[in-house]
N, C-alpha and C positions, 0 to 999 in steps of 0.2 A: 363742856361743862354743861353740869343742869345744871334749869332756870331754878332758882328758888322764892316761892311765895311766900311773901310777909307781911305783916303792916306796914306804912307807910311812918320813917319816923322826922316829923317835924324840923330837920334840916333837907328831908326831901321833898318835900311841900313843892317848893315853887321848883327845881327838876320838873317834878312832876306835870305842875301844871305848865310849864312849856310845853315836856311831851304832848299832852293830850292837846293841847289849843293846837300846836300845829299838825299835828297826825292829824285831828277834825279840820284844818285851814288843807291841809299839803293835800289831806283825799278830794278835797274839790266839795266838803261838805259846810261851809262857813262862803259868811261874804270872805273876799280879801281883805279883810284894813284891819286894824286891830282896835276899831269903835266898835264892830258885834259885841253887841249884849251874848251872845252866849259864846264866843273868844272867851272873854273874859268871867264869861261864869266857871266854864274849862279851867281857865288859869288858878283860879280859887281853889289852892286844894284844902286849907286852909280853917276858909270858911264853910266844910266841908265833912272835915274833921270833928266838928264841935254837932252834927247831927246824927255818924254817920260811921263808916271802918272805910279807910282808904287803905288797898291792898297793892300792892306793888309788886313786881317783876324783876328779879334783881341777875344778872351774869354779871361773871364774873367780875361781883361785887361794882359795879356799873344799870343803876336802877334803870328799865329800856319800859314799860309800860303799868302801866295800872288801872284800878277800875276803883268802884265806890258802888258800898255793899249800904243799901239802906234794911233795917232792922225792922219790925209791924214798932207804927205810930212815927219813923224819923218821919221828920216834914221834906225830905229830902227824896221821897217817895212820889211819884208820879202818879203811877194805875197802881199800885197796891192797897188788895181791900185786906178784910180782917185777915190774919192767916194765912195771909202771905210777906214777904220779904223781896225787896227789887233789887236788883245790882244796875249801877248808869254810869254811864263814861268807861266805859273798856277803851283804851286806847295801845296799840303798841308799839312803839319808834318803827322806824322804815328798820332802821339796822338792826333789828329785833327779827322781824316780820319771820315767819319760816322754823321758829325753831320748838313751837309752842310753849311761847307764852303767853298768849289770849285762850290757850285749850282752859291754862292751868290758870291762867286769873278766873276762867268761867266755874273750873272746879270749884277752889275755896272756893267760889260763892253757894254751892249748892252743898259742898259743905258744913260753909255758915250757916244756911235759914234750915240744915238738913236738925241742926246741933240747937236750934230753937222751939224751946216746950210751944204746940199748938202752932205750929207754924209749915203748912203744910201743900205752899202751892211757889212756889219763884220765879217772878215776871218778871219784864223787861220792856224799852220799844228800844226802837233802831229804825232809821231813815230805810225809803226805798234802796238808794242805793247801796248802804254797805252789804250787797250781797254773801262777797266775803263770809262775812263778822254771822248771817242766818244761817249759811250752805252750817258753820261752827255749830250756831247752836240748835238746826235739827240733828248734826250729827250726834248731841249728846242728849236728842231726846226734847228737844221743848218742840210744844205745837204753835206754831201763828193762831192767835186770837183775836181774827179780827170786828167781833163783833165790838174790842176796844180800843178800838186806833182812835186815836186821837190825836188833834190837830196844836200844838204851842204856840203860836203863831200862824196868820192867812199864809199860804200858801207851801206849808211845810205837816206835809203828812205824814205823822207818822204808825208801822208799824209794831204790833205788839203781836208775841209769843208769850210763852208759859211750861213752866217747869213741874208735872205732880211731884212732889217727896213722896 
């Protein structure tokens, strides 16, 4: 079956929050307990929905992943500047991997960014350990922007990428 990408419905927020948080934890990208600050940020899809667009990947009527799209001016944007949109918190559940869900979600973000007048670039941050995601971004034309790398907390350096639209 084909993967469908659409806006998340409020009744799916909790499920997507768990998929996102558990995916990051399962990939070793978080502390291994539920008191980890970012674990709870990842779970708060409803909070993000107030300031950005939440997209989900659906396979056989089941949510298997999602991403947060932050348009210009969104408080969810970490690195986006003038004329830029950003996406964050891309996650695909293990059982949905290898089916093109991650790529479809990123392509949907690209399409949304291109549809916004004045947006000329789509940017994002990634952890160094997310090498599979980095290969996907590069395959889609994203280019590393090391001058914008940053650290949200001590000991966690993030790599940045951008795509000229």
